[in-house]
PASEBA-1860 file (N, C-alpha, C; in nm, 3 decimals):
! residues 108
1> MVNFTNEI> 10.103/-5.075/16.147/10.130/-4.960/16.231/10.033/-4.846/16.200 ~ 10.003/-4.825/16.072/9.912/-4.718/16.033/9.772/-4.744/16.089 ~ 9.725/-4.868/16.082/9.593/-4.901/16.135/9.587/-4.875/16.285 ~ 9.691/-4.913/16.358/9.696/-4.889/16.502/9.690/-4.739/16.532 ~ 9.766/-4.660/16.457/9.767/-4.515/16.474/9.628/-4.458/16.448 ~ 9.560/-4.505/16.344/9.425/-4.458/16.314/9.328/-4.494/16.425 ~ 9.340/-4.614/16.482/9.253/-4.654/16.592/9.275/-4.568/16.715 ~ 9.400/-4.537/16.746/9.431/-4.450/16.860/9.373/-4.311/16.836
9> KEYENYSI> 9.390/-4.259/16.716/9.338/-4.126/16.682/9.185/-4.123/16.696 ~ 9.118/-4.228/16.650/8.972/-4.236/16.661/8.929/-4.239/16.807 ~ 8.999/-4.317/16.888/8.969/-4.326/17.032/8.989/-4.190/17.099 ~ 9.096/-4.120/17.065/9.122/-3.988/17.121/9.014/-3.889/17.079 ~ 8.971/-3.894/16.954/8.863/-3.807/16.908/8.736/-3.832/16.989 ~ 8.706/-3.959/17.013/8.588/-3.994/17.092/8.604/-3.943/17.235 ~ 8.723/-3.957/17.291/8.750/-3.911/17.427/8.730/-3.760/17.439 ~ 8.786/-3.686/17.345/8.772/-3.540/17.348/8.627/-3.499/17.332
17> SSHQISSQ> 8.557/-3.562/17.238/8.416/-3.534/17.216/8.333/-3.563/17.342 ~ 8.361/-3.676/17.405/8.288/-3.715/17.527/8.314/-3.616/17.639 ~ 8.437/-3.570/17.650/8.471/-3.472/17.754/8.395/-3.341/17.731 ~ 8.387/-3.297/17.606/8.316/-3.173/17.575/8.168/-3.184/17.611 ~ 8.106/-3.295/17.578/7.965/-3.315/17.611/7.948/-3.326/17.762 ~ 8.033/-3.405/17.826/8.023/-3.424/17.971/8.031/-3.293/18.046 ~ 8.122/-3.206/18.004/8.138/-3.079/18.074/8.014/-2.991/18.062 ~ 7.931/-3.013/17.961/7.809/-2.936/17.943/7.691/-2.989/18.023
25> IIGDKSFF> 7.690/-3.119/18.052/7.572/-3.179/18.116/7.596/-3.230/18.257 ~ 7.721/-3.236/18.300/7.752/-3.295/18.430/7.686/-3.216/18.543 ~ 7.644/-3.286/18.645/7.582/-3.223/18.759/7.495/-3.320/18.834 ~ 7.423/-3.270/18.930/7.333/-3.352/19.012/7.203/-3.373/18.935 ~ 7.210/-3.454/18.833/7.099/-3.477/18.740/7.080/-3.627/18.721 ~ 6.980/-3.664/18.640/6.960/-3.805/18.604/6.996/-3.823/18.457 ~ 7.060/-3.937/18.427/7.114/-3.962/18.294/7.075/-4.100/18.244 ~ 7.041/-4.106/18.116/7.016/-4.232/18.047/7.114/-4.237/17.931
33> INSEQFDI> 7.195/-4.344/17.924/7.300/-4.352/17.823/7.286/-4.481/17.743 ~ 7.279/-4.466/17.612/7.273/-4.578/17.518/7.387/-4.556/17.419 ~ 7.505/-4.609/17.455/7.626/-4.577/17.380/7.728/-4.688/17.390 ~ 7.814/-4.694/17.291/7.920/-4.794/17.295/8.031/-4.758/17.393 ~ 8.060/-4.627/17.410/8.171/-4.588/17.495/8.145/-4.468/17.584 ~ 8.046/-4.386/17.554/8.029/-4.260/17.627/8.019/-4.282/17.778 ~ 7.950/-4.387/17.821/7.930/-4.407/17.965/8.063/-4.424/18.038 ~ 8.163/-4.484/17.975/8.293/-4.503/18.040/8.356/-4.367/18.068
41> FFRFELQT> 8.359/-4.281/17.969/8.416/-4.148/17.986/8.333/-4.066/18.085 ~ 8.201/-4.077/18.074/8.114/-3.997/18.160/8.125/-4.038/18.307 ~ 8.133/-4.166/18.334/8.151/-4.212/18.473/8.281/-4.159/18.531 ~ 8.386/-4.156/18.450/8.513/-4.098/18.494/8.494/-3.951/18.528 ~ 8.427/-3.877/18.440/8.402/-3.734/18.464/8.320/-3.712/18.591 ~ 8.220/-3.796/18.614/8.139/-3.785/18.736/8.226/-3.805/18.860 ~ 8.308/-3.908/18.859/8.393/-3.938/18.974/8.493/-3.826/19.001 ~ 8.559/-3.779/18.897/8.663/-3.677/18.917/8.605/-3.539/18.946
49> SGYKTIVP> 8.476/-3.521/18.920/8.411/-3.393/18.948/8.336/-3.394/19.081 ~ 8.345/-3.504/19.154/8.283/-3.510/19.286/8.140/-3.560/19.289 ~ 8.087/-3.607/19.179/7.950/-3.658/19.174/7.951/-3.810/19.189 ~ 8.005/-3.857/19.299/8.025/-4.000/19.321/7.894/-4.077/19.342 ~ 7.787/-4.009/19.381/7.660/-4.078/19.407/7.568/-4.083/19.285 ~ 7.604/-4.014/19.178/7.524/-4.015/19.056/7.555/-4.142/18.978 ~ 7.450/-4.221/18.950/7.467/-4.345/18.875/7.377/-4.338/18.751 ~ 7.437/-4.320/18.634/7.355/-4.314/18.512/7.295/-4.449/18.478
57> KVVFPPVK> 7.176/-4.448/18.421/7.115/-4.570/18.367/7.182/-4.595/18.233 ~ 7.242/-4.713/18.218/7.318/-4.744/18.097/7.259/-4.866/18.028 ~ 7.238/-4.855/17.897/7.197/-4.968/17.815/7.323/-5.018/17.744 ~ 7.362/-5.140/17.777/7.478/-5.199/17.710/7.458/-5.348/17.696 ~ 7.473/-5.402/17.580/7.514/-5.333/17.458/7.403/-5.241/17.408 ~ 7.443/-5.135/17.337/7.345/-5.039/17.289/7.246/-5.101/17.191 ~ 7.127/-5.043/17.188/7.021/-5.088/17.098/6.962/-4.968/17.025 ~ 6.899/-4.993/16.913/6.830/-4.884/16.844/6.712/-4.841/16.929
65> MSSDSMNS> 6.699/-4.710/16.946/6.592/-4.657/17.030/6.563/-4.512/16.995 ~ 6.453/-4.463/17.051/6.412/-4.324/17.031/6.404/-4.254/17.166 ~ 6.439/-4.129/17.168/6.427/-4.048/17.289/6.294/-3.973/17.294 ~ 6.212/-3.989/17.191/6.091/-3.908/17.176/5.999/-3.909/17.298 ~ 5.984/-4.021/17.362/5.891/-4.027/17.476/5.964/-4.038/17.610 ~ 6.094/-4.019/17.611/6.170/-4.030/17.736/6.178/-3.894/17.803 ~ 6.102/-3.877/17.910/6.107/-3.750/17.981/6.132/-3.768/18.130 ~ 6.167/-3.887/18.174/6.193/-3.909/18.316/6.341/-3.892/18.351
73> YDYVVIDN> 6.424/-3.860/18.253/6.567/-3.834/18.276/6.597/-3.690/18.237 ~ 6.690/-3.629/18.309/6.731/-3.493/18.272/6.802/-3.492/18.137 ~ 6.886/-3.595/18.114/6.958/-3.604/17.988/6.954/-3.746/17.934 ~ 6.936/-3.758/17.803/6.940/-3.886/17.733/7.051/-3.876/17.629 ~ 7.146/-3.969/17.636/7.261/-3.971/17.545/7.252/-4.097/17.460 ~ 7.250/-4.079/17.328/7.238/-4.193/17.236/7.340/-4.177/17.124 ~ 7.416/-4.283/17.098/7.504/-4.281/16.982/7.419/-4.265/16.856 ~ 7.467/-4.185/16.763/7.392/-4.156/16.641/7.343/-4.280/16.569
81> KYDMSQNR> 7.427/-4.382/16.562/7.387/-4.500/16.484/7.277/-4.580/16.550 ~ 7.244/-4.551/16.676/7.134/-4.618/16.745/7.014/-4.526/16.766 ~ 7.026/-4.401/16.727/6.922/-4.302/16.756/6.813/-4.302/16.649 ~ 6.692/-4.338/16.690/6.576/-4.341/16.602/6.480/-4.226/16.633 ~ 6.522/-4.131/16.713/6.437/-4.018/16.751/6.393/-3.941/16.627 ~ 6.265/-3.904/16.626/6.212/-3.829/16.512/6.153/-3.695/16.553 ~ 6.103/-3.685/16.675/6.031/-3.565/16.715/6.109/-3.471/16.805 ~ 6.217/-3.516/16.861/6.296/-3.431/16.950/6.424/-3.385/16.883
89> KPIFTNRI> 6.463/-3.266/16.918/6.586/-3.209/16.865/6.695/-3.221/16.972 ~ 6.813/-3.273/16.937/6.920/-3.283/17.037/6.970/-3.144/17.079 ~ 7.009/-3.133/17.206/7.067/-3.007/17.253/7.216/-3.001/17.221 ~ 7.279/-3.119/17.208/7.417/-3.131/17.163/7.422/-3.244/17.063 ~ 7.502/-3.228/16.962/7.521/-3.336/16.866/7.660/-3.325/16.805 ~ 7.716/-3.438/16.772/7.841/-3.442/16.697/7.834/-3.564/16.606 ~ 7.940/-3.602/16.545/7.934/-3.713/16.449/7.912/-3.848/16.514 ~ 7.923/-3.855/16.648/7.909/-3.982/16.720/7.783/-3.988/16.806
97> TNVYSSNY> 7.750/-3.880/16.874/7.652/-3.883/16.981/7.549/-3.771/16.971 ~ 7.425/-3.802/17.012/7.320/-3.701/17.030/7.284/-3.696/17.177 ~ 7.260/-3.575/17.228/7.220/-3.556/17.367/7.088/-3.480/17.369 ~ 6.992/-3.535/17.442/6.860/-3.474/17.455/6.838/-3.434/17.600 ~ 6.760/-3.329/17.620/6.728/-3.283/17.754/6.577/-3.279/17.773 ~ 6.532/-3.326/17.890/6.389/-3.320/17.921/6.343/-3.176/17.939 ~ 6.436/-3.087/17.970/6.401/-2.947/17.986/6.388/-2.875/17.852 ~ 6.424/-2.944/17.746/6.422/-2.883/17.613/6.355/-2.982/17.518
105> LSIR> 6.225/-2.980/17.516/6.148/-3.078/17.438/6.104/-3.022/17.303 ~ 6.193/-2.953/17.238/6.154/-2.891/17.111/6.127/-2.996/17.004 ~ 6.035/-2.964/16.920/5.998/-3.052/16.809/6.083/-3.016/16.687 ~ 6.129/-3.116/16.617/6.209/-3.092/16.495/6.125/-3.030/16.387
END
């Protein structure tokens, strides 16, 4: 029972975190997502916010990658454990996910 409760709590933490990030980046933009779960939450946010025609590019299953040379998307979302970026600074970050913006190409 304790393990189940911990799994639910972890899922809820991920859900809340995804909602916070989504609310900051949602809009008529282009998105690249390399994540275990973020795309599920984000697609829901897009639909419920009226952005039904926005279709993010999703890599699943996720792979290790870098956002350093990706500038054809407005936002790039990568789970931390797959993020190999070295030269770009995320505009949002938490213990699970990094978010990069093509409009903010700052060097670390």
